[in-house]
C-alpha positions, 0 to 999 in steps of 0.5 A: 446604068453607069459602073459606079452606079453598078458597084454602089448598087452590089450587096453581100448577100450570102457571098463571102466578103472576099468575092464581094470585093473582087466582083465589084472590082471587075464590075468597076474595071478600073473605072474607080479608084481603089480607096472609092472601090475599098469604101463601097465595099466596107459598107457592104460588111456588118458594122463589126467587120467594118471597123475592123477593116477600116482600122487595119492599115495593111493592104487590101487582099489582107483587109479582105482576109480578115473579113472573111476570117471574121464572117466564117468565125461568126457562122452559127455552129450546131449545138452538141450539148446543153448545159445547166446553169450551175457549174457541176460541183457546186452546191444546189439549194437542195443540196444538203450543207457540206461540214 
């Protein structure tokens, strides 16, 4: 397997985007340009994160940090309570009219 092919077959899976990027860079071992490596890495990210990474004009470490932060913010969090659609204090259909 060639280095480029090895890098191009790597997937995000459950890893943080930064872990994938640094793993890809280690496998590439300088055999592909940083620009190509960044492009290959970005294509493995969810579409909404790809857009943020591509739009960011900062250095690679900033792009990687943004990808990690967005992925972390999108993790499912446990639901603490379930509320009704009617705000508290709002009249309901069966409540007597207020004067």
